[in-house]
A tleap script that builds the chain and sets N, CA, C and O, in Angstrom:
source leaprc.protein.ff14SB
mol = sequence {
  NMET SER LYS PRO ARG ILE THR ILE GLN TYR
  CYS VAL LEU CYS GLN TRP LEU LEU ARG SER
  GLY TRP LEU ALA GLN GLU LEU LEU SER THR
  PHE ALA ASP GLU LEU ALA GLU VAL ALA LEU
  ALA PRO ALA SER LYS GLY VAL PHE LYS ILE
  TYR TYR ASN ASP THR LEU ILE TRP CYS ARG
  GLU ARG ASP GLY GLY PHE PRO GLU ALA LYS
  ILE LEU LYS ARG ARG VAL ARG ASP GLN LEU
  ASP PRO GLY ARG SER LEU GLY HIE ILE ASP
  ASN GLY CHIE
}
set mol.1.N position { -34.773 -18.851 -92.374 }
set mol.1.CA position { -34.520 -19.115 -90.978 }
set mol.1.C position { -33.164 -19.787 -90.776 }
set mol.1.O position { -32.813 -20.772 -91.426 }
set mol.2.N position { -32.442 -19.213 -89.858 }
set mol.2.CA position { -31.081 -19.838 -89.602 }
set mol.2.C position { -31.164 -21.073 -88.792 }
set mol.2.O position { -32.104 -21.297 -88.029 }
set mol.3.N position { -30.160 -21.870 -88.973 }
set mol.3.CA position { -30.175 -23.157 -88.213 }
set mol.3.C position { -29.708 -22.805 -86.779 }
set mol.3.O position { -28.960 -21.853 -86.556 }
set mol.4.N position { -30.193 -23.628 -85.818 }
set mol.4.CA position { -29.900 -23.385 -84.394 }
set mol.4.C position { -28.429 -23.861 -84.050 }
set mol.4.O position { -27.791 -24.658 -84.738 }
set mol.5.N position { -28.009 -23.296 -82.961 }
set mol.5.CA position { -26.658 -23.660 -82.402 }
set mol.5.C position { -26.907 -24.313 -81.085 }
set mol.5.O position { -27.766 -23.861 -80.329 }
set mol.6.N position { -26.181 -25.372 -80.775 }
set mol.6.CA position { -26.160 -26.050 -79.533 }
set mol.6.C position { -24.819 -25.644 -78.817 }
set mol.6.O position { -23.756 -25.680 -79.436 }
set mol.7.N position { -24.887 -25.276 -77.556 }
set mol.7.CA position { -23.617 -24.997 -76.797 }
set mol.7.C position { -23.679 -25.875 -75.592 }
set mol.7.O position { -24.651 -25.890 -74.836 }
set mol.8.N position { -22.570 -26.632 -75.431 }
set mol.8.CA position { -22.399 -27.481 -74.272 }
set mol.8.C position { -21.341 -26.818 -73.377 }
set mol.8.O position { -20.163 -26.846 -73.733 }
set mol.9.N position { -21.702 -26.232 -72.247 }
set mol.9.CA position { -20.784 -25.750 -71.257 }
set mol.9.C position { -20.366 -26.839 -70.292 }
set mol.9.O position { -21.221 -27.505 -69.708 }
set mol.10.N position { -19.151 -27.023 -70.121 }
set mol.10.CA position { -18.708 -28.129 -69.185 }
set mol.10.C position { -17.551 -27.643 -68.317 }
set mol.10.O position { -16.760 -26.795 -68.732 }
set mol.11.N position { -17.469 -28.162 -67.173 }
set mol.11.CA position { -16.456 -27.792 -66.164 }
set mol.11.C position { -15.073 -28.464 -66.552 }
set mol.11.O position { -14.979 -29.689 -66.621 }
set mol.12.N position { -14.086 -27.683 -66.783 }
set mol.12.CA position { -12.791 -28.155 -67.129 }
set mol.12.C position { -12.136 -28.899 -65.982 }
set mol.12.O position { -11.544 -29.964 -66.156 }
set mol.13.N position { -12.263 -28.284 -64.762 }
set mol.13.CA position { -11.650 -28.906 -63.572 }
set mol.13.C position { -12.257 -30.227 -63.269 }
set mol.13.O position { -11.564 -31.077 -62.710 }
set mol.14.N position { -13.548 -30.486 -63.605 }
set mol.14.CA position { -14.193 -31.695 -63.383 }
set mol.14.C position { -13.924 -32.790 -64.375 }
set mol.14.O position { -14.312 -33.950 -64.238 }
set mol.15.N position { -13.184 -32.295 -65.452 }
set mol.15.CA position { -12.779 -33.160 -66.598 }
set mol.15.C position { -13.995 -33.783 -67.312 }
set mol.15.O position { -14.065 -34.995 -67.515 }
set mol.16.N position { -14.954 -32.906 -67.689 }
set mol.16.CA position { -16.189 -33.403 -68.416 }
set mol.16.C position { -16.030 -33.154 -69.873 }
set mol.16.O position { -17.033 -33.237 -70.583 }
set mol.17.N position { -14.868 -32.855 -70.398 }
set mol.17.CA position { -14.733 -32.716 -71.865 }
set mol.17.C position { -15.105 -33.947 -72.630 }
set mol.17.O position { -15.784 -33.843 -73.652 }
set mol.18.N position { -14.682 -35.144 -72.173 }
set mol.18.CA position { -14.981 -36.314 -72.946 }
set mol.18.C position { -16.442 -36.608 -73.068 }
set mol.18.O position { -16.918 -37.009 -74.130 }
set mol.19.N position { -17.201 -36.401 -71.927 }
set mol.19.CA position { -18.672 -36.553 -71.854 }
set mol.19.C position { -19.256 -35.590 -72.883 }
set mol.19.O position { -20.095 -35.972 -73.700 }
set mol.20.N position { -18.787 -34.294 -72.833 }
set mol.20.CA position { -19.329 -33.239 -73.554 }
set mol.20.C position { -19.106 -33.567 -75.122 }
set mol.20.O position { -20.011 -33.382 -75.936 }
set mol.21.N position { -17.941 -34.025 -75.457 }
set mol.21.CA position { -17.645 -34.391 -76.842 }
set mol.21.C position { -18.479 -35.527 -77.313 }
set mol.21.O position { -18.880 -35.559 -78.477 }
set mol.22.N position { -18.768 -36.502 -76.417 }
set mol.22.CA position { -19.594 -37.662 -76.802 }
set mol.22.C position { -20.978 -37.197 -77.050 }
set mol.22.O position { -21.582 -37.641 -78.027 }
set mol.23.N position { -21.574 -36.279 -76.193 }
set mol.23.CA position { -22.815 -35.805 -76.420 }
set mol.23.C position { -22.924 -34.928 -77.741 }
set mol.23.O position { -23.917 -35.019 -78.462 }
set mol.24.N position { -21.980 -34.168 -78.000 }
set mol.24.CA position { -21.901 -33.409 -79.256 }
set mol.24.C position { -21.976 -34.368 -80.429 }
set mol.24.O position { -22.759 -34.191 -81.362 }
set mol.25.N position { -21.148 -35.372 -80.349 }
set mol.25.CA position { -21.128 -36.355 -81.440 }
set mol.25.C position { -22.577 -37.061 -81.653 }
set mol.25.O position { -23.027 -37.319 -82.769 }
set mol.26.N position { -23.222 -37.328 -80.475 }
set mol.26.CA position { -24.526 -37.907 -80.610 }
set mol.26.C position { -25.518 -36.953 -81.280 }
set mol.26.O position { -26.308 -37.376 -82.124 }
set mol.27.N position { -25.483 -35.683 -80.914 }
set mol.27.CA position { -26.402 -34.803 -81.440 }
set mol.27.C position { -26.080 -34.510 -82.956 }
set mol.27.O position { -27.000 -34.350 -83.759 }
set mol.28.N position { -24.821 -34.448 -83.312 }
set mol.28.CA position { -24.481 -34.311 -84.741 }
set mol.28.C position { -24.847 -35.479 -85.577 }
set mol.28.O position { -25.177 -35.339 -86.754 }
set mol.29.N position { -24.791 -36.672 -84.960 }
set mol.29.CA position { -25.136 -37.905 -85.737 }
set mol.29.C position { -26.612 -37.951 -86.051 }
set mol.29.O position { -27.039 -38.548 -87.039 }
set mol.30.N position { -27.406 -37.292 -85.168 }
set mol.30.CA position { -28.898 -37.286 -85.418 }
set mol.30.C position { -29.379 -36.061 -86.125 }
set mol.30.O position { -30.314 -36.127 -86.923 }
set mol.31.N position { -28.757 -34.939 -85.849 }
set mol.31.CA position { -29.312 -33.661 -86.378 }
set mol.31.C position { -28.350 -32.956 -87.311 }
set mol.31.O position { -28.499 -31.745 -87.476 }
set mol.32.N position { -27.444 -33.554 -87.895 }
set mol.32.CA position { -26.329 -32.946 -88.675 }
set mol.32.C position { -26.828 -31.895 -89.688 }
set mol.32.O position { -26.233 -30.827 -89.831 }
set mol.33.N position { -27.945 -32.223 -90.396 }
set mol.33.CA position { -28.397 -31.302 -91.384 }
set mol.33.C position { -29.219 -30.135 -90.884 }
set mol.33.O position { -29.436 -29.155 -91.596 }
set mol.34.N position { -29.689 -30.261 -89.603 }
set mol.34.CA position { -30.549 -29.211 -89.044 }
set mol.34.C position { -29.858 -28.290 -88.102 }
set mol.34.O position { -30.460 -27.296 -87.694 }
set mol.35.N position { -28.622 -28.547 -87.720 }
set mol.35.CA position { -27.883 -27.689 -86.731 }
set mol.35.C position { -26.834 -26.913 -87.515 }
set mol.35.O position { -26.253 -27.419 -88.475 }
set mol.36.N position { -26.595 -25.630 -87.072 }
set mol.36.CA position { -25.514 -24.801 -87.586 }
set mol.36.C position { -24.209 -25.378 -86.973 }
set mol.36.O position { -23.200 -25.545 -87.659 }
set mol.37.N position { -24.277 -25.682 -85.621 }
set mol.37.CA position { -23.047 -26.182 -85.035 }
set mol.37.C position { -23.368 -26.736 -83.610 }
set mol.37.O position { -24.421 -26.472 -83.029 }
set mol.38.N position { -22.426 -27.489 -83.115 }
set mol.38.CA position { -22.520 -27.901 -81.732 }
set mol.38.C position { -21.131 -27.394 -81.131 }
set mol.38.O position { -20.061 -27.837 -81.550 }
set mol.39.N position { -21.211 -26.513 -80.203 }
set mol.39.CA position { -20.008 -25.863 -79.668 }
set mol.39.C position { -19.684 -26.409 -78.266 }
set mol.39.O position { -20.610 -26.691 -77.505 }
set mol.40.N position { -18.449 -26.562 -77.915 }
set mol.40.CA position { -18.077 -26.931 -76.576 }
set mol.40.C position { -17.448 -25.654 -75.931 }
set mol.40.O position { -16.520 -25.046 -76.463 }
set mol.41.N position { -17.989 -25.315 -74.812 }
set mol.41.CA position { -17.565 -24.086 -74.109 }
set mol.41.C position { -17.037 -24.397 -72.688 }
set mol.41.O position { -17.808 -24.719 -71.784 }
set mol.42.N position { -15.691 -24.291 -72.516 }
set mol.42.CA position { -15.112 -24.596 -71.192 }
set mol.42.C position { -15.693 -23.576 -70.132 }
set mol.42.O position { -15.893 -22.385 -70.373 }
set mol.43.N position { -15.927 -24.179 -68.977 }
set mol.43.CA position { -16.452 -23.449 -67.777 }
set mol.43.C position { -15.741 -23.968 -66.513 }
set mol.43.O position { -14.785 -24.741 -66.584 }
set mol.44.N position { -16.224 -23.530 -65.405 }
set mol.44.CA position { -15.654 -24.027 -64.143 }
set mol.44.C position { -16.791 -24.133 -63.091 }
set mol.44.O position { -17.971 -23.897 -63.350 }
set mol.45.N position { -16.340 -24.492 -61.935 }
set mol.45.CA position { -17.336 -24.561 -60.726 }
set mol.45.C position { -18.404 -25.609 -60.923 }
set mol.45.O position { -19.536 -25.394 -60.490 }
set mol.46.N position { -18.106 -26.753 -61.562 }
set mol.46.CA position { -19.093 -27.836 -61.744 }
set mol.46.C position { -20.154 -27.578 -62.747 }
set mol.46.O position { -21.157 -28.291 -62.783 }
set mol.47.N position { -19.973 -26.580 -63.569 }
set mol.47.CA position { -21.051 -26.239 -64.586 }
set mol.47.C position { -21.116 -27.359 -65.656 }
set mol.47.O position { -20.118 -27.854 -66.180 }
set mol.48.N position { -22.388 -27.703 -65.923 }
set mol.48.CA position { -22.632 -28.543 -67.148 }
set mol.48.C position { -24.068 -28.125 -67.569 }
set mol.48.O position { -25.083 -28.503 -66.983 }
set mol.49.N position { -24.042 -27.328 -68.617 }
set mol.49.CA position { -25.293 -26.813 -69.137 }
set mol.49.C position { -25.310 -26.945 -70.650 }
set mol.49.O position { -24.273 -26.856 -71.306 }
set mol.50.N position { -26.506 -27.157 -71.197 }
set mol.50.CA position { -26.636 -27.284 -72.662 }
set mol.50.C position { -27.672 -26.277 -73.088 }
set mol.50.O position { -28.758 -26.209 -72.511 }
set mol.51.N position { -27.341 -25.488 -74.100 }
set mol.51.CA position { -28.236 -24.485 -74.613 }
set mol.51.C position { -28.561 -24.797 -76.031 }
set mol.51.O position { -27.706 -25.241 -76.798 }
set mol.52.N position { -29.855 -24.556 -76.404 }
set mol.52.CA position { -30.347 -24.518 -77.739 }
set mol.52.C position { -30.563 -23.076 -78.033 }
set mol.52.O position { -31.492 -22.447 -77.526 }
set mol.53.N position { -29.668 -22.538 -78.886 }
set mol.53.CA position { -29.536 -21.094 -79.064 }
set mol.53.C position { -29.318 -20.523 -77.697 }
set mol.53.O position { -28.304 -20.822 -77.067 }
set mol.54.N position { -30.263 -19.681 -77.190 }
set mol.54.CA position { -30.099 -19.019 -75.937 }
set mol.54.C position { -30.987 -19.717 -74.820 }
set mol.54.O position { -31.056 -19.252 -73.682 }
set mol.55.N position { -31.626 -20.805 -75.196 }
set mol.55.CA position { -32.596 -21.480 -74.253 }
set mol.55.C position { -31.822 -22.648 -73.565 }
set mol.55.O position { -31.272 -23.542 -74.208 }
set mol.56.N position { -31.824 -22.570 -72.318 }
set mol.56.CA position { -31.217 -23.687 -71.487 }
set mol.56.C position { -32.117 -24.874 -71.547 }
set mol.56.O position { -33.277 -24.810 -71.141 }
set mol.57.N position { -31.547 -26.053 -72.094 }
set mol.57.CA position { -32.352 -27.227 -72.214 }
set mol.57.C position { -31.859 -28.333 -71.332 }
set mol.57.O position { -32.525 -29.360 -71.206 }
set mol.58.N position { -30.659 -28.152 -70.685 }
set mol.58.CA position { -30.256 -29.099 -69.677 }
set mol.58.C position { -29.264 -28.389 -68.735 }
set mol.58.O position { -28.352 -27.682 -69.161 }
set mol.59.N position { -29.487 -28.611 -67.486 }
set mol.59.CA position { -28.566 -28.045 -66.428 }
set mol.59.C position { -28.313 -29.175 -65.367 }
set mol.59.O position { -29.254 -29.671 -64.748 }
set mol.60.N position { -27.100 -29.538 -65.189 }
set mol.60.CA position { -26.722 -30.634 -64.264 }
set mol.60.C position { -27.317 -30.467 -62.919 }
set mol.60.O position { -27.769 -31.452 -62.336 }
set mol.61.N position { -27.347 -29.331 -62.403 }
set mol.61.CA position { -27.888 -29.040 -61.023 }
set mol.61.C position { -29.437 -29.148 -61.039 }
set mol.61.O position { -30.052 -29.830 -60.220 }
set mol.62.N position { -30.021 -28.431 -62.024 }
set mol.62.CA position { -31.489 -28.469 -62.047 }
set mol.62.C position { -32.125 -29.802 -62.460 }
set mol.62.O position { -33.187 -30.183 -61.968 }
set mol.63.N position { -31.452 -30.488 -63.366 }
set mol.63.CA position { -32.002 -31.690 -63.957 }
set mol.63.C position { -31.496 -32.952 -63.312 }
set mol.63.O position { -31.870 -34.044 -63.738 }
set mol.64.N position { -30.622 -32.841 -62.256 }
set mol.64.CA position { -30.196 -33.977 -61.514 }
set mol.64.C position { -29.085 -34.800 -62.242 }
set mol.64.O position { -29.275 -36.003 -62.418 }
set mol.65.N position { -28.010 -34.245 -62.644 }
set mol.65.CA position { -26.916 -35.001 -63.253 }
set mol.65.C position { -26.763 -34.734 -64.732 }
set mol.65.O position { -27.044 -33.651 -65.244 }
set mol.66.N position { -26.311 -35.765 -65.378 }
set mol.66.CA position { -26.019 -35.662 -66.860 }
set mol.66.C position { -27.097 -36.305 -67.654 }
set mol.66.O position { -27.680 -37.281 -67.182 }
set mol.67.N position { -27.410 -35.828 -68.837 }
set mol.67.CA position { -28.436 -36.382 -69.630 }
set mol.67.C position { -28.049 -37.714 -70.347 }
set mol.67.O position { -26.917 -37.838 -70.814 }
set mol.68.N position { -28.890 -38.618 -70.431 }
set mol.68.CA position { -28.699 -39.759 -71.382 }
set mol.68.C position { -28.782 -39.050 -72.791 }
set mol.68.O position { -29.400 -37.996 -72.947 }
set mol.69.N position { -28.135 -39.685 -73.772 }
set mol.69.CA position { -28.173 -39.176 -75.142 }
set mol.69.C position { -29.648 -39.134 -75.656 }
set mol.69.O position { -30.036 -38.166 -76.308 }
set mol.70.N position { -30.426 -40.131 -75.377 }
set mol.70.CA position { -31.810 -40.159 -75.913 }
set mol.70.C position { -32.653 -39.073 -75.333 }
set mol.70.O position { -33.534 -38.568 -76.029 }
set mol.71.N position { -32.430 -38.649 -74.025 }
set mol.71.CA position { -33.158 -37.621 -73.368 }
set mol.71.C position { -32.772 -36.328 -73.990 }
set mol.71.O position { -33.632 -35.493 -74.271 }
set mol.72.N position { -31.470 -36.128 -74.221 }
set mol.72.CA position { -30.977 -34.883 -74.789 }
set mol.72.C position { -31.538 -34.751 -76.268 }
set mol.72.O position { -32.009 -33.682 -76.658 }
set mol.73.N position { -31.476 -35.781 -77.008 }
set mol.73.CA position { -32.017 -35.741 -78.330 }
set mol.73.C position { -33.477 -35.395 -78.386 }
set mol.73.O position { -33.890 -34.675 -79.295 }
set mol.74.N position { -34.272 -35.864 -77.471 }
set mol.74.CA position { -35.629 -35.561 -77.349 }
set mol.74.C position { -35.825 -34.060 -77.115 }
set mol.74.O position { -36.661 -33.410 -77.743 }
set mol.75.N position { -34.993 -33.524 -76.155 }
set mol.75.CA position { -35.131 -32.068 -75.864 }
set mol.75.C position { -34.714 -31.147 -77.013 }
set mol.75.O position { -35.297 -30.084 -77.226 }
set mol.76.N position { -33.701 -31.581 -77.737 }
set mol.76.CA position { -33.309 -30.855 -78.992 }
set mol.76.C position { -34.469 -30.934 -79.990 }
set mol.76.O position { -34.916 -29.929 -80.544 }
set mol.77.N position { -34.942 -32.189 -80.196 }
set mol.77.CA position { -35.996 -32.343 -81.164 }
set mol.77.C position { -37.208 -31.510 -80.807 }
set mol.77.O position { -37.797 -30.902 -81.701 }
set mol.78.N position { -37.614 -31.448 -79.551 }
set mol.78.CA position { -38.731 -30.665 -79.141 }
set mol.78.C position { -38.621 -29.185 -79.392 }
set mol.78.O position { -39.631 -28.497 -79.541 }
set mol.79.N position { -37.402 -28.688 -79.439 }
set mol.79.CA position { -37.100 -27.340 -79.796 }
set mol.79.C position { -37.073 -27.096 -81.362 }
set mol.79.O position { -37.582 -26.119 -81.911 }
set mol.80.N position { -36.469 -28.026 -81.938 }
set mol.80.CA position { -36.224 -27.958 -83.402 }
set mol.80.C position { -37.448 -28.303 -84.250 }
set mol.80.O position { -37.807 -27.562 -85.164 }
set mol.81.N position { -38.082 -29.428 -83.941 }
set mol.81.CA position { -39.177 -29.939 -84.812 }
set mol.81.C position { -39.978 -30.932 -83.978 }
set mol.81.O position { -39.793 -32.142 -84.101 }
set mol.82.N position { -40.891 -30.405 -83.107 }
set mol.82.CA position { -41.649 -31.247 -82.166 }
set mol.82.C position { -42.414 -32.460 -82.776 }
set mol.82.O position { -42.687 -33.448 -82.094 }
set mol.83.N position { -42.743 -32.342 -84.073 }
set mol.83.CA position { -43.523 -33.436 -84.739 }
set mol.83.C position { -42.569 -34.510 -85.282 }
set mol.83.O position { -43.032 -35.543 -85.767 }
set mol.84.N position { -41.301 -34.300 -85.214 }
set mol.84.CA position { -40.391 -35.242 -85.829 }
set mol.84.C position { -40.252 -36.515 -85.017 }
set mol.84.O position { -40.205 -36.457 -83.788 }
set mol.85.N position { -40.185 -37.668 -85.676 }
set mol.85.CA position { -40.015 -38.906 -84.987 }
set mol.85.C position { -38.537 -39.175 -84.832 }
set mol.85.O position { -37.772 -38.901 -85.758 }
set mol.86.N position { -38.117 -39.681 -83.742 }
set mol.86.CA position { -36.701 -40.142 -83.497 }
set mol.86.C position { -36.657 -41.610 -83.488 }
set mol.86.O position { -35.738 -42.178 -82.898 }
set mol.87.N position { -37.591 -42.282 -84.106 }
set mol.87.CA position { -37.504 -43.738 -84.265 }
set mol.87.C position { -37.489 -44.444 -82.995 }
set mol.87.O position { -38.355 -44.232 -82.146 }
set mol.88.N position { -36.498 -45.313 -82.820 }
set mol.88.CA position { -36.386 -46.212 -81.628 }
set mol.88.C position { -36.323 -45.426 -80.334 }
set mol.88.O position { -36.711 -45.931 -79.280 }
set mol.89.N position { -35.822 -44.151 -80.405 }
set mol.89.CA position { -35.696 -43.351 -79.178 }
set mol.89.C position { -37.005 -43.014 -78.684 }
set mol.89.O position { -37.184 -42.955 -77.468 }
set mol.90.N position { -38.040 -42.763 -79.583 }
set mol.90.CA position { -39.364 -42.482 -79.153 }
set mol.90.C position { -40.183 -43.707 -78.745 }
set mol.90.O position { -41.181 -43.622 -78.029 }
set mol.91.N position { -39.726 -44.799 -79.219 }
set mol.91.CA position { -40.433 -46.041 -78.955 }
set mol.91.C position { -40.044 -46.744 -77.644 }
set mol.91.O position { -40.625 -47.755 -77.249 }
set mol.92.N position { -39.010 -46.141 -76.980 }
set mol.92.CA position { -38.561 -46.680 -75.619 }
set mol.92.C position { -37.615 -47.835 -75.737 }
set mol.92.O position { -37.345 -48.504 -74.739 }
set mol.93.N position { -37.105 -48.097 -76.898 }
set mol.93.CA position { -36.186 -49.258 -77.061 }
set mol.93.C position { -34.732 -48.803 -76.893 }
set mol.93.O position { -33.814 -49.618 -76.992 }
savepdb mol mol.pdb
quit
């Protein structure tokens, strides 16, 4: 089974590269061994979407803004390995 790919689409005009890079770093720090890559994909028109392979797991418009790192990590974990514990993230601390 191949490792999944995370793609973060971000609006260049809105200057969301820094936020996208930070979220990519957070995901890689937690799931480095389980992911094939975290890719940053420039977009426009206020787009901020995060895909797990081809599955949309976050959309700024649908989900009401930007994800907190812990929420995004939970969504990735739920796709990757739903039984996995994320330690303090799951405990609400």
